[in-house]
N, C-alpha and C positions, 0 to 999 in steps of 0.2 A: 516571612511573607505569609499572609493569611488571606482567606476568602473575603475578609472584611476590608481589604485594600480599597480605597475610594475609587469609584469609577471616574474616567476622564470626563471633563466638562462636556455637557450635552450641547451640541450645536445642531443646526438645521440638517447637516449632512451626516448625522449619526444614524446608525442602524442598530436595531435590537437583536440580541441573541437570546433565544427562548429555550427553555427546558422542553425537550420533546415529549416527556411524560406528563408534566403538569401544565405546560403552557406558560409558566411564569417567566418573566424577563430575568435572565441571569446576569446580563450586563449590556453595556452599550459601547460601541467604538465608532470613531469617525472614519468615514470612507476617505481614502487618500485621493486628493484631486490629481488629475493627470500631470499637471505641471510639477507637482511635488514629487511624483513618482520619478520623473526624469532627474530632479534635483538629488534624490536619494541614491539613484543609480550612479550619478556623477560622484557623489561622496564615496560610495563604495569603490568606484574605480580608482579614486585617489588613494584610498586605504589599501587597495590591492597592490598598487604600485610599490608600496613600502613593504607590505607583508610578504610579497613573493620572494624576498631574499631571506626570510626567516629560516631558521634551522629546523630539521625534523623534530629534535627534542623539545624545541620551544612550542611547536604546534601540539605535540603530544601533551605537554604540561598544561596548555590551555584547555584541551579537551578533557583531560582528567579533572581539572578544577571545575569545569562545567558539570561533569558527571557527579562530582562530590556535592555540588549545590543541588542538583536534581535529586540526589539521595536525601539531602537534608530537607528539601521541600516536597518529598515524594507524596505525602498525604494531601497537601494542598493541591498539588497538580492533579492527583487522582480524583479528588473531589470535584475539581473544575471540569475535568474530562467527563465524569459521570453526569454533572449538571448540564453541560452545554450540548452533549451529543447523545445522552441516554444510554451510554455503555454502563453495564453493571459496575458497582464499585469494585467487585473482585476483578473483573476484566480490566478496569481502569488501573488498578494497582499493578496488575501484571504488565500492562503496557509501559508504565513508568519504570518498572524493573528492567524491562527489555531495552528501554531507551538508554538507561545507564550503560548497559552492555554495549549498545551500538556506539556510544560516544567513546568508551574506553577502547573498544576494538579499532575504532577509527584512529585513535591516538597511537595505538600499537602499529597499525598498518602504515602510518606516516613515516615510521622509522625503517620501513622495508619497501619503500617505493623505489626499487632498484631498477637499473637499466642493464645493458650488456655491452660487451665488446665484440665486434665482428671484423674479421679480416677481409680486406677487399680482394686479395689475390687468391680467390678460390677456384679460378679457372686459368688455363694457360693464357699468358699475356696480361693477366690481371695486375693492377698496380699494387706495389708493396706498401699499402697504407692500412691503417686501422680505423674503423668507425666506432665511435663511442656513442651509444644510444642512451639518452636520459629522458626524464619526464619533467617538464616545466609547468608551472601553474598556468591555467587557461585564462584567469582574470576574474571577471564577475559572473557568478553563477546565480541565475534566477531560479528560486525554489518555490514552485507552486504546489501546495499540498491539499489533500482532501480532508473530509470531516471524520472519516472512520477511524483513523489512527493519528490524531492531531499532534501527538508528541513524537512517537517512535518513527513515523514516516518522515517527519521533519528532521529528526536526528539522522536518518538514512541519507539525507541530502546535505545537511549542515556538517555532519562529522567528516565525511569524505572530502567535501569541498574545502574545509579548513585544513584537514590533514594534507591536502595537496597544495596548500598555499594560496588559496583563493579567497575572495570576498564573497559574501552571500546577501542577496536581497530576497526576503521571504514574503510570500503572499499566501496566507492560510485561507481555507474555505471560510466564507462569511457565515456558514452555518455553525462553525465551531472554531472561532479564532482566539478565544480568550486564553486557553492553556498555551498556545503558541506564543502569544504576546508575553505571557509570564516567562517562557523559556528564553525569549530574546532578551528580556530584561536581565535574566541571570547571566547572559554572556557579558554584560557590562560589569556585573559584580565579579565575574570570574577573571576580569582583567584583559578581555579581548581588546585589541587596539580600537581606538575611536573610529566609528563609521564602518568597521569591517563587516558587521552584521546589521543589516537594516531590515525593517519590516514595514510593509504597506498593507492596507486593508481595503476590501471591496469585493465586487463580484466579477462578472465577465469583462466589463469595461476595464477594470484595473488590471486584470490578467493580460488582456490584449495590449494595453499600454506598456506594461512591463516587457512583454515579448518583443515589442517594437523599439524599446529603448536600447541604449548602448551596452547591452549585455554580451557576454562571450559564450555562454552555454545556458540552455534552458532545460531544467529538470522538472518534469510535470508528472503528477499522478492524478488520474481522473478518468473521465469517459472518453471514448474514441472520437466522438464528434468534436468535443472541446479540444482534444489534443490535435486534431487535424487543423482546426481553426488557428490554434496557437502556432503550429508549425508553419503554416502559410504566412502568418503575421510576422514571424521571426526571420524569414528569409533564409540566408545562408548560415545562420547561427546553428551550431551543433545542438541536437536535441536528444535527451534521454526521456523516454516516455513509458510509463506503466499504465496501460489503458483498460485493465479489467480482464475478466475471463468468464468462460462458461464451462466450468471445470467438472469432469467426470470422475466418479469413483467406481472402479470395476470390482465386483465381488464374485470370485469364481467358485466353482463347486466344492473345492477343497479348503475354502477359507475358514479361518477362525471367526465364526459368525458373531459371537459376543463382542470380540474386539472390533470387528467391522461396524457393528451397530453403535458401539460406544463412540467410535471415531466419526461416523456419519452424523450422529446427533450433536456431538461436541463441536465439529467443524462447521456444520450448517447453521446451527442456531446461535453460535457465538456472535456477539454484537448484532443480534437479530438478523443474521444472514447478510450483513452488509460488509462482507470481506471479498476482495477481488478473486481470491483463490479458494473460497469456500466451496464445498461440495454443492454443485447445482443439480447434477444428474447422477442417479444411482443406477448403474448397469448391473443387473442381477442375473446370474446364470439361472436358467429355468429350473435346474435341479434343486436349488436352494431358495428360490423366490418365496415360496409360501412360508417356510420356516423363518427366513430372514425377516419378512414383512411382519409376522406375528411378534417377533422380538422387538423389531423397530417400533411398532405401534405401542407396545407396553412401555418402552423407554421414553417415547415422546409424551405419553400420557403423564408420566411422572416428572416431566421437565417443568420446573416452576418459573413462570413468567409474571412480571408485574413491575413494581416500583424498583428502579435500578439502584436506588440508594440503600435498599434493604440488602444486607449481606447474604440473606437466604435466597435472593432472586438469582436465577440462572440466565434469564434473558429479559432484556428491556425492550423499549419501543424502537420503531424505525425513526429516521431523523425528522420527518415532518409529514404533514397531511398529504402533500403532493406525492411523496414516495408511497405512502399507504394506499392512496387511491390508484396509483399505477399498478401496484401488486394485486389489489383486489380486482381491477379491470382485467388483468391477465388471467387470473383464476377464473373469472366469469367467462371469458372467451374460451378458455380451455374446456370448461364444463359444457359449454354450448357445442363444442366440437367432439364431445364424447368422453372427456376425462372424468375421473371419479375422485372426489376428495375423500380420503379415508379418515382423516382427522384434521381438525383445525378449520382454516378458511374464514374465521370470524375475526372481527376487530372491535376494539373499544378505544376510542381516541386514536393515538398512533401506535397502540399496542396490538399487534397481530398474533393470534394464537399460532404456535408451532404447527406447521401444516405439512401433510404428506399427500401426494397426488399420484394416483395410478392411471393406467390406460392413456398416457400422454403420447402425442405424436410429434415427430421431429419438426413439423411446420407450425406447431402452436407457438405463439409468441412467448409463452411461459418458458418454453424449452429452447426455441431457436435463438433467443437473445438472452443476455445476462439479466437475470431477475435478482435484484438487490433486495432480498427480503427472506424471511424464514419459511421458505417453501422447498421441500424435497420432492423431486420428480422421479418416479420409478420407471425404468425401462428394462423389461426382461429380455434376455437373449439366449440363443442356443449356439449361434455361429459367431465365434469371437472375431473372425475377419470382418464380418458384416457390421458388428457393433463398432469395431475400430474404424472402419470406413465411415460410419455415420458420424463419429466424433471428429474425424479428420475433415469432413465436409463443412464443419462449423467455421464461421469466420474468425473465431477466437482460437488462441493456442497458448494459454498460460501454463497451467500445470494439470497433472492427473494423478490419481491414486490407484493402487492395485492391492487387493487382498488375495493372496494365493501363495502357496509354496511349490507350485508347479513351475519348475525352472524353464521349461520350453514355452509355456504360456507367458511367463514374465518376460522372457527374452523377446518373444514376438511383439509384445506391447511396448517394451522399452525401445525397441528398434523401429517400430512402425508408427507409434503415435506422434503426431505433428504438434508438439507442445514444447515449452521451454524447460519444464522440469517434470520428472516422474518419481513419485514416492512409492516405495514397495512396502507393503504391510503398514501403510500410513495413509492419511488423507492428503488431498492436494493442497490443503491450506498449511501444511507444515513448512516452516521456514527457520533457518538459522541465520543470524545477523551477518556473518562473515561469508556466507555462501552465495554465489551468483543467483539472482532472482529476476525473472522477467519472462516475456513470451514472444511469440511470433504472430504474424498476420495482424489482426486488429488488436491484439493484446499488447503491442508496444514496440519500442525501439530501444536497443541497448539493454544493459543489465544494472540492477542494484545489487547490494551486498558490499560491505565496506571495502574489501580489497579490490574487487573489479571496478567498483564505482570510482575509487580514487584514481585509477588509470583512465577511466572514461572522462574524468574531470581534469585531466592533464593533457598537455600537448607533447607529442613525441618530438624530441630534438636530437639531431645527429650532428656530430662533430667528426670530421675526417682529417687525419694528419698522417 
């Protein structure tokens, strides 16, 4: 498979996919008509009825073969991710590496989707029977994925769904669907049963149609407003949703400042700040604020941004002009309210310079909402309880990071922060493919991470005899 693979025939309903850096058309795909979406869901349902009786070792073999093909075509997939969403080639290659891990871990987890045996006579007068609890396939999983991790986040839905014995209907973001299309074609080459993995293309209309079709579970990664609309459209269908975050990083007075700076820059400016768990807000203890900020600005000044296809580039563009304009508008509003841009704040095309902003207030849109771009907002504090309360007042609750070796402070934060995950001496964007990942409040419903996702994508079955 190469990037020279001919594009599908151009029809009136085709849409262009453009390189965010150059603006060049990378490819075209046909938007799937609503009637065809229902047809593909029906085909997936028929395939699921047969696949549900497959053995765990068979599911693992399929996922391992798919991982082998992803490894074989890793460079082609990485080049496509770089071209269609502006991720640097280094970041894209890392994503494809992680996707292989996600698939293999899903295959391994398929062989350990174990239940339990429970005795019914646990109280006086109880019946002398045993309950055998197992996990059955849920059926058809609709997997709606975002642009920022077009392959690995797809694998985080596809891998557990297949591992649990389900069929999958994929709808990638129309902003970056080409690599996902390549991956679905690889499932055919890997020997997946016919119609078990389907793909549809389009925007909000296609997503809503899929949510209203005869699916059994909806797995969505995207914004909270879109997630709520899809949840309403899907009715009583079970939903797993990762809806973003407004993630803090606490740097306490005893922290390793160099390590904290390295993490803040690396996590915030990765994929131009377009990661749900990226550091959005830096809470700096007043004792180290000045020293930390000096080191931070020096590090940001050396951060090379530009053409994502250049291996020397550390940060590429945001996804499109609408995203760029929203980020700049939030910066402008914050400055009008008294914020101070310490570095960055400029843009050329869709490329925004890495930006650090001080004197921000909690009610500025830049801080109050998730800003999906390369902007670090600094919030000094002296009272840890007050800083934690400010974070907890946010409508998001995905992840948080802490840099400190003060056990009492770490314990206070890990017990008090209202988020789904807390990383100690690490940034909030840290993730391991097999570990539960997700948030509370407007950050989502349920959890990803191959082991827990496989149970989320299964139905609990009880047999008592």
